[in-house]
C-alpha positions as CSV (number, residue, x, y, z in Angstrom):
1,X,133.7,60.9,91.2
2,X,132.5,61.9,94.7
3,X,135.0,63.7,97.5
4,X,135.8,63.2,100.9
5,X,134.3,66.1,103.3
6,X,133.9,66.3,107.1
7,X,131.1,68.2,107.7
8,X,131.3,71.3,109.2
9,X,129.5,70.3,113.2
10,X,132.3,68.2,113.2
11,X,135.2,70.3,112.3
12,X,133.7,71.9,115.3
13,X,134.0,69.2,117.8
14,X,137.1,68.4,116.9
15,X,138.1,71.7,117.8
16,X,136.4,71.7,120.8
17,X,137.7,68.3,122.2
18,X,141.9,69.4,121.2
19,X,140.5,72.3,123.5
20,X,140.2,71.0,126.3
21,X,142.1,67.5,125.9
22,X,145.4,68.7,124.5
23,X,146.1,71.4,127.7
24,X,145.4,67.7,130.0
25,X,147.7,65.6,127.5
26,X,150.2,67.8,128.2
27,X,150.2,68.0,131.6
28,X,150.2,64.0,132.1
29,X,152.9,64.3,129.4
30,X,155.0,66.4,132.9
31,X,153.9,64.0,135.5
32,X,157.1,63.2,136.7
33,X,157.8,66.7,137.1
34,X,154.9,67.9,138.2
35,X,155.2,65.0,141.2
36,X,159.2,66.1,141.9
37,X,158.1,69.8,142.0
38,X,154.7,69.2,144.1
39,X,155.1,66.0,145.9
40,X,151.6,63.6,146.9
41,X,149.6,66.5,145.6
42,X,150.8,66.9,142.3
43,X,147.5,66.3,140.4
44,X,146.4,69.7,142.2
45,X,147.9,71.5,139.0
46,X,146.2,69.4,136.8
47,X,142.6,69.2,138.1
48,X,142.7,73.0,138.5
49,X,143.6,73.6,134.7
50,X,140.9,70.9,133.5
51,X,138.4,73.0,135.6
52,X,139.8,76.3,133.7
53,X,139.6,74.9,130.3
54,X,136.1,73.3,130.8
55,X,134.8,76.7,131.9
56,X,136.9,78.8,129.2
57,X,136.8,76.0,126.3
58,X,133.0,76.8,126.0
59,X,133.6,80.5,125.4
60,X,136.3,80.5,123.7
61,X,134.3,77.4,121.3
62,X,131.5,80.0,120.8
63,X,134.0,83.1,119.7
64,X,135.5,80.8,117.3
65,X,132.4,79.0,116.1
66,X,130.4,82.6,116.0
67,X,133.4,83.9,113.6
68,X,133.8,81.2,111.6
69,X,129.9,81.1,111.1
70,X,130.8,85.3,110.2
71,X,133.0,84.8,107.4
72,X,131.0,81.4,106.1
73,X,128.5,83.4,105.9
74,X,130.0,86.4,104.5
75,X,131.5,84.5,101.9
76,X,127.8,83.0,101.1
77,X,126.1,86.0,100.9
78,X,128.7,87.3,98.7
79,X,128.4,84.2,96.9
80,X,124.6,84.5,96.9
81,X,124.6,88.2,95.8
82,X,126.1,87.6,92.5
83,X,124.4,84.8,91.2
84,X,120.7,86.7,92.5
85,X,122.3,90.0,90.2
86,X,123.3,87.7,87.6
87,X,119.9,86.3,87.7
88,X,118.4,89.5,87.3
89,X,120.3,91.1,84.3
90,X,120.1,87.9,82.5
91,X,115.9,89.0,81.6
92,X,118.1,91.7,79.7
93,X,119.9,89.2,76.9
94,X,118.3,88.9,74.3
95,X,120.7,86.8,72.1
96,X,120.0,83.1,72.6
97,X,123.6,81.8,72.6
98,X,125.1,84.5,74.1
99,X,122.6,84.0,77.3
100,X,123.7,80.6,77.1
101,X,127.3,81.2,77.4
102,X,126.6,83.8,80.1
103,X,125.2,81.1,82.4
104,X,127.9,78.8,82.1
105,X,130.3,81.5,82.5
106,X,128.6,82.8,85.5
107,X,128.3,79.4,87.9
108,X,131.5,78.4,86.7
109,X,133.6,81.3,87.8
110,X,131.1,82.0,90.8
111,X,130.5,78.6,92.3
112,X,134.3,77.2,91.3
113,X,133.1,73.8,89.6
114,X,134.5,71.8,87.5
115,X,132.1,72.1,84.7
116,X,128.8,73.6,83.8
117,X,126.8,73.0,81.0
118,X,122.8,73.9,79.6
119,X,120.1,72.0,78.1
120,X,117.0,72.7,76.4
121,X,114.2,70.9,75.4
122,X,113.6,70.6,71.8
123,X,109.7,70.0,71.5
124,X,110.5,69.0,68.0
125,X,112.5,66.4,68.5
126,X,111.2,65.3,71.8
127,X,114.8,65.6,73.3
128,X,117.1,67.9,75.5
129,X,119.4,69.0,73.4
130,X,123.5,70.8,75.1
131,X,123.5,73.8,74.2
132,X,126.2,75.9,76.2
133,X,129.4,74.5,78.6
134,X,132.3,75.3,79.8
135,X,135.2,73.2,80.9
136,X,133.4,70.1,79.9
137,X,135.4,66.5,79.0
138,X,132.4,64.2,79.5
139,X,129.8,65.4,76.4
140,X,129.9,67.8,73.5
141,X,127.6,70.5,72.1
142,X,124.8,68.6,70.4
143,X,124.4,65.5,72.7
144,X,120.9,65.1,73.4
145,X,119.2,63.1,76.0
146,X,115.1,62.2,75.2
147,X,112.6,63.2,76.8
148,X,111.9,59.7,79.7
149,X,115.8,59.9,80.4
150,X,116.0,58.1,84.4
151,X,117.4,61.8,85.3
152,X,114.6,63.9,83.3
153,X,111.9,61.8,85.0
154,X,113.6,61.6,88.6
155,X,113.8,65.6,88.4
156,X,110.2,65.6,86.8
157,X,109.1,63.6,90.6
158,X,110.9,65.8,92.5
159,X,110.5,69.3,91.1
160,X,113.7,70.0,92.3
161,X,117.7,69.7,92.0
162,X,119.0,66.4,91.9
163,X,122.3,66.0,94.5
164,X,124.6,62.8,92.6
165,X,125.4,61.3,96.4
166,X,122.0,61.4,97.3
167,X,120.1,59.9,93.7
168,X,121.9,56.2,93.4
169,X,119.2,54.9,90.8
170,X,120.7,58.0,88.2
171,X,124.3,58.3,90.1
172,X,126.1,56.6,86.6
173,X,124.2,58.7,84.5
174,X,125.0,61.5,86.1
175,X,128.4,61.0,85.8
176,X,128.5,60.1,82.1
177,X,127.4,64.0,81.7
178,X,130.5,65.2,85.0
179,X,127.8,66.7,86.6
180,X,127.7,66.8,90.8
181,X,124.4,68.5,90.5
182,X,120.9,69.5,88.3
183,X,119.2,72.2,88.6
184,X,116.1,72.1,85.9
185,X,114.4,75.1,84.7
186,X,110.7,75.1,85.5
187,X,108.8,77.8,83.6
188,X,105.1,77.1,85.8
189,X,104.9,73.7,85.1
190,X,107.0,73.0,82.4
191,X,110.8,72.0,82.4
192,X,112.1,74.4,79.3
193,X,115.7,72.9,80.8
194,X,118.2,71.8,83.1
195,X,121.8,72.9,84.4
196,X,124.2,70.8,85.3
197,X,127.4,71.6,87.6
198,X,130.6,70.0,87.9
199,X,132.1,69.3,92.0
200,X,133.8,72.7,93.4
201,X,136.9,73.2,92.9
202,X,137.1,73.2,96.5
203,X,136.4,69.9,97.4
204,X,132.9,70.8,99.5
205,X,129.8,70.3,99.1
206,X,126.8,71.5,97.6
207,X,124.8,72.8,100.7
208,X,120.7,73.3,101.1
209,X,121.8,77.3,100.7
210,X,123.6,76.7,97.6
211,X,120.8,74.6,95.7
212,X,118.7,77.0,97.2
213,X,120.4,79.7,95.5
214,X,120.5,77.4,92.0
215,X,117.2,76.9,91.6
216,X,116.1,80.6,91.9
217,X,119.1,80.9,89.4
218,X,117.7,78.2,86.7
219,X,114.1,79.7,87.5
220,X,114.8,83.2,86.4
221,X,117.3,81.9,84.1
222,X,114.2,79.5,82.4
223,X,111.9,83.1,81.9
224,X,115.4,84.6,80.3
225,X,115.7,81.8,78.2
226,X,111.8,81.6,77.1
227,X,112.3,85.5,76.8
228,X,115.0,85.4,73.9
229,X,113.7,82.3,72.3
230,X,110.6,84.4,71.7
231,X,112.4,87.0,70.6
232,X,114.7,85.0,68.2
233,X,111.2,83.9,67.0
234,X,109.4,87.4,66.3
235,X,113.6,88.2,64.4
236,X,111.8,85.3,61.6
237,X,109.1,86.3,61.6
238,X,110.3,90.1,61.5
239,X,112.3,89.1,58.3
240,X,109.3,86.8,56.8
241,X,107.2,90.4,56.5
242,X,109.8,92.9,55.2
243,X,110.8,90.2,52.7
244,X,106.7,89.5,52.0
245,X,106.1,93.5,52.2
246,X,109.5,93.4,49.4
247,X,107.9,90.5,47.2
248,X,104.7,92.3,47.1
249,X,106.6,95.7,46.1
250,X,107.6,93.6,43.1
251,X,104.4,92.3,42.0
252,X,103.1,95.7,41.5
253,X,106.5,96.7,40.2
254,X,106.4,94.0,37.7
255,X,103.9,95.4,35.1
256,X,106.6,98.3,34.5
257,X,109.6,95.8,34.9
258,X,108.3,93.8,32.2
259,X,107.1,96.6,30.1
260,X,110.4,98.2,30.2
261,X,111.9,94.4,29.3
262,X,109.6,94.2,26.5
263,X,110.3,97.0,24.9
264,X,114.1,96.5,25.1
265,X,113.7,93.3,23.7
266,X,111.1,95.0,21.1
267,X,114.4,97.4,19.9
268,X,116.6,94.7,19.7
269,X,114.4,92.8,17.3
270,X,114.0,95.9,14.9
271,X,117.2,96.5,15.0
272,X,118.6,93.5,13.9
273,X,115.7,92.7,11.3
274,X,116.8,96.3,10.3
275,X,120.2,94.8,9.5
276,X,119.5,91.1,8.2
277,X,117.3,92.5,5.6
278,X,120.1,95.4,4.5
279,X,122.8,92.8,4.5
280,X,120.7,90.3,3.1
281,X,120.8,91.1,-0.9
282,X,123.9,92.8,-0.7
283,X,127.3,91.8,-2.4
284,X,130.1,93.6,-0.9
285,X,132.6,93.1,-3.9
286,X,129.7,95.3,-6.0
287,X,129.9,98.5,-3.8
288,X,131.6,101.4,-4.6
289,X,133.8,102.3,-1.4
290,X,131.3,105.5,-0.7
291,X,128.6,103.1,-0.2
292,X,130.5,100.5,1.5
293,X,131.6,103.3,4.2
294,X,128.2,104.3,4.6
295,X,127.0,100.6,5.0
296,X,129.5,100.0,7.9
297,X,129.0,103.4,9.6
298,X,125.1,102.8,9.9
299,X,126.4,98.5,10.9
300,X,128.3,100.3,13.7
301,X,125.5,102.5,14.9
302,X,123.2,99.9,14.4
303,X,125.1,97.6,16.7
304,X,126.2,100.3,19.5
305,X,122.3,100.6,20.1
306,X,122.3,97.3,20.1
307,X,124.5,96.9,23.4
308,X,123.4,100.1,24.4
309,X,119.4,97.6,24.6
310,X,121.0,94.9,25.8
311,X,122.8,96.8,28.5
312,X,119.9,98.1,29.9
313,X,118.2,95.2,29.8
314,X,120.6,93.7,32.1
315,X,120.7,96.9,34.3
316,X,116.4,96.1,34.6
317,X,117.3,92.5,35.8
318,X,120.0,94.1,38.0
319,X,117.7,96.0,40.1
320,X,114.7,93.0,40.4
321,X,117.4,90.9,41.9
322,X,119.5,93.0,44.1
323,X,116.1,94.8,45.4
324,X,114.3,90.9,45.8
325,X,117.6,90.0,47.5
326,X,117.5,89.3,51.5
327,X,119.5,91.8,53.7
328,X,122.9,90.3,54.2
329,X,124.9,93.1,56.0
330,X,125.4,96.3,57.2
331,X,127.6,98.7,55.1
332,X,128.3,102.4,54.8
333,X,126.5,103.8,51.8
334,X,125.9,107.6,50.5
335,X,122.3,108.9,51.1
336,X,122.3,110.1,47.9
337,X,123.1,107.0,46.2
338,X,120.3,105.2,48.2
339,X,118.3,107.8,46.7
340,X,118.6,107.6,43.1
341,X,118.7,103.8,43.6
342,X,115.0,104.3,44.7
343,X,114.1,106.7,42.5
344,X,115.3,103.5,40.1
345,X,113.1,100.9,41.7
346,X,110.0,103.5,42.0
347,X,110.0,104.4,38.3
348,X,109.0,100.5,37.6
349,X,106.0,101.4,39.5
350,X,104.7,104.5,38.8
351,X,105.4,107.3,36.4
352,X,108.2,109.6,37.9
353,X,107.3,111.9,35.0
354,X,104.1,113.0,35.8
355,X,105.5,114.9,38.6
356,X,108.2,116.6,39.8
357,X,111.2,115.0,42.1
358,X,113.3,117.8,44.2
359,X,116.4,116.6,45.3
360,X,118.0,119.0,47.9
361,X,121.3,116.9,49.3
362,X,124.5,118.2,50.4
363,X,127.6,116.6,48.4
364,X,129.3,116.7,52.3
365,X,126.8,115.2,54.0
366,X,128.1,111.9,55.9
367,X,127.5,108.4,55.0
368,X,125.2,106.2,56.7
369,X,125.8,102.6,58.4
370,X,123.2,99.8,56.7
371,X,121.6,97.4,54.5
372,X,121.1,100.3,51.6
373,X,118.9,97.3,49.6
374,X,116.6,97.9,53.0
375,X,116.9,101.8,53.3
376,X,116.2,102.1,49.3
377,X,113.0,99.6,49.9
378,X,111.8,101.7,53.0
379,X,111.6,105.4,50.6
380,X,110.2,103.3,47.4
381,X,107.2,102.6,49.2
382,X,107.2,106.2,51.0
383,X,107.8,107.4,47.2
384,X,105.1,105.3,45.8
385,X,102.5,106.4,48.4
386,X,103.3,110.0,47.5
387,X,102.2,109.4,44.2
388,X,99.2,108.2,45.3
389,X,98.5,110.7,47.6
390,X,99.2,113.0,44.7
391,X,97.4,111.5,42.0
392,X,94.4,111.5,44.1
393,X,95.1,114.8,45.0
394,X,94.9,115.7,41.3
395,X,91.5,113.9,40.8
396,X,89.6,115.4,43.5
397,X,91.1,119.2,42.0
398,X,89.6,118.2,38.5
399,X,86.5,117.1,39.8
400,X,86.4,120.4,42.7
401,X,86.1,117.9,45.4
402,X,88.6,120.3,46.8
403,X,90.8,123.3,45.8
404,X,94.7,123.1,45.5
405,X,96.8,124.7,48.5
406,X,98.6,128.1,48.5
407,X,101.8,126.4,48.1
408,X,100.6,124.3,45.3
409,X,101.7,125.4,41.5
410,X,99.3,126.8,38.9
411,X,97.5,124.5,37.2
412,X,98.4,122.0,39.7
413,X,101.3,119.6,39.3
414,X,102.3,117.2,41.6
415,X,106.3,116.9,43.7
416,X,108.4,114.6,46.0
417,X,111.2,117.0,47.4
418,X,113.5,115.1,49.7
419,X,116.3,117.3,51.9
420,X,119.4,115.8,53.9
421,X,120.5,117.5,56.2
422,X,123.5,116.7,59.8
423,X,121.2,117.1,63.3
424,X,124.2,117.0,66.4
425,X,122.8,115.6,69.5
426,X,124.8,115.7,73.1
427,X,125.7,112.1,72.0
428,X,125.6,111.5,68.6
429,X,124.9,112.9,65.6
430,X,122.3,111.9,63.0
431,X,121.4,112.0,59.1
432,X,118.4,113.9,58.9
433,X,116.0,112.7,55.4
434,X,112.9,114.1,54.5
435,X,110.4,112.9,52.2
436,X,107.6,115.9,51.3
437,X,104.9,115.3,48.7
438,X,102.3,117.6,48.0
439,X,99.4,115.3,47.5
440,X,96.2,114.9,49.6
441,X,97.8,114.3,53.2
442,X,96.5,112.4,55.6
443,X,94.0,112.7,58.4
444,X,94.4,113.6,62.3
445,X,92.7,110.2,63.1
446,X,94.5,108.4,59.8
447,X,98.0,109.8,61.3
448,X,97.6,108.2,65.0
449,X,97.3,105.5,63.1
450,X,99.6,105.5,60.8
451,X,102.0,102.6,62.0
452,X,100.1,100.5,63.1
453,X,100.5,96.8,61.2
454,X,97.6,96.1,58.2
455,X,96.2,99.9,59.1
456,X,96.1,101.4,55.6
457,X,94.0,104.3,53.8
458,X,94.2,102.7,50.3
459,X,90.8,102.3,49.2
460,X,91.8,98.4,48.2
461,X,93.9,96.0,49.3
462,X,95.0,95.8,45.9
463,X,96.7,98.9,46.6
464,X,97.8,98.4,49.5
465,X,98.4,95.7,52.5
466,X,99.1,97.9,55.7
467,X,102.5,96.3,55.9
468,X,104.1,99.3,54.3
469,X,105.0,102.0,56.9
470,X,105.3,99.1,59.6
471,X,108.0,97.7,58.4
472,X,110.2,100.8,57.2
473,X,109.3,101.4,61.1
474,X,111.1,98.0,62.2
475,X,113.7,98.7,59.4
476,X,114.5,102.2,60.7
477,X,114.5,100.6,64.5
478,X,116.8,97.8,63.2
479,X,119.0,100.7,61.8
480,X,119.1,102.6,65.5
481,X,116.9,105.2,63.8
482,X,113.2,106.4,63.8
483,X,110.5,107.8,61.3
484,X,107.8,110.7,61.7
485,X,104.9,111.7,60.3
486,X,103.3,115.4,59.9
487,X,101.2,115.9,57.5
488,X,98.0,118.4,57.0
489,X,94.8,116.8,54.8
490,X,94.6,119.0,51.4
491,X,98.5,120.5,51.8
492,X,100.6,116.9,52.0
493,X,103.0,114.8,53.6
494,X,105.9,115.1,55.3
495,X,108.2,111.8,56.6
496,X,111.5,112.1,59.0
497,X,113.9,109.2,58.6
498,X,116.6,109.6,61.0
499,X,119.4,107.6,60.9
500,X,122.4,107.5,63.3
501,X,125.9,108.9,61.8
502,X,129.0,107.5,61.7
503,X,131.2,109.6,63.8
C-alpha cells in the first residue's frame, strides 16, 4: 500500500552533487581535446573550473533550496489555511449527516487523498460506526469496529495520529480500511470518533505539518459533531414536547368531543328507532296512495337526518385524527383555512357561543408555507387561553372586583378578534396575524416570563402546564417566524404572529 518517495533532503543532496559533478565529468570527457589545446597543462582548465563551481555551487544550491522551500511553504500555507477555514466553518453546520459528508469532501479535495472516512462512537453498541466516506472500496457505510479494536487501543495509548509506516502492529488493520493515517477526534479525554485518510494521490508522504493540521481539524470536528448530535437530540426532545402538549390539548378536548359524538349516536338511535317503530306494524299493501306517499317522504327525511349526523360524527373523528397526527411537511395553505380549523377544534374545548368571534382577514391575503396542523394547534391554544381570560374577567366584573374597560360592551361580553395583514420589509414580506381578546389581561411581570417553559398564569396545573406558549414560540421559529405579546391588565391581550410570505 505504501509508495516509494525520496525525502526532500535527499533530493537536495542529489541536486548539489549534480551541480558540482556534472561539469567535471564533462571536462574529463573532453580530456583529449584539452590536451591537444593546452598540452601538458591541460589539467589547469578543470582545476579552475572545479574551484569556480565549488564556490558558486553552494550559492546556487542555497538559492534553489530557498525558492523550493518558499514554494513548498506557500503550498503548505494555502493547504493549512483551507483546512483551518473548514475547521472553523464546521461548527456552523447543525445537520450531522451534512457535517460528516462535508468533512470527507474537504479532506479528499484539499489533501488530495485516495479516500477519506469518518467513524463515530455509538455508546449503546460500544462500537465505532462508519458514518461517512468518499472514494472508498475497502469499507462501506454501517461497518463497525469494537472499542477494544487494536487501532482504537493504539490511538488511545498515543493520543495522536497513527501513520501506517510507523505502526507495524496495526498495519494490516489499516490496510483493510485503506487508511494511510488515522486521526482521532478527541473531546477532552474522550474519543468520540476518528478520521481515516488514504494515500495522497501525489504519492508524497504525510509530513509532521500535515498531521498537526489534521489533528486540529479532527478536534474541531469533534466539537462540531457534538454540537450537531446535541442539536439532533434537541429536535427529538422538542418534537416530544410538541406532541405531549398536543396530546394534553386533546385531553382537554376529549370531554367536548365525546359529548358531540354521543349526541350524534343518540340522534341516530332516536331516528332509527322511530322509523323502525313506524314501519313495524304497517302493511304497505293496505295503505292508501296518499298515506304511502307521506310515509315515503318521511322515511327519506329521516334517512337524510341519519346521513347528516353520521357525516358530522365522521368529521369529528377526522378532526381528532388530523389534530393528533405528528407533523409531516410544510405546504402552502390559506390563513383563513387555518383560522377555520382553529375555531372548529377550539369549539370542542370551550363554548365559543358565549363570546363574539370577529374575523378581519382579507380575501387576497397571500398563503403561508408551513404545517397547517401545527399552526392551527398554536392558534387553538391562544383561543382557549383568551377564552379563559375572558371568563375570569367576567367573574371578576360580576363580583365587582374590577370594572369593565372603556372598550368593553355593556353589559360585558367577551370578544376574540382575528386580524390579518401583509407587512413588507427590506428583504422579505410577512403575513401578520393578530389574535386579540378583551379578557383580564396579563401583568407586566407575567408578560416578561410568558414564553419561559413551565411558566403559567393559570391557577392550577389542570388548567395549564406552562408549555403552551413555549411550544407556540418554537413552532413559529421553526416556520421562520416569530410571536410577540402585548397586554394591559384589565383591558385585554394581543398576540402578534409573523410568518414569512412566499414571495
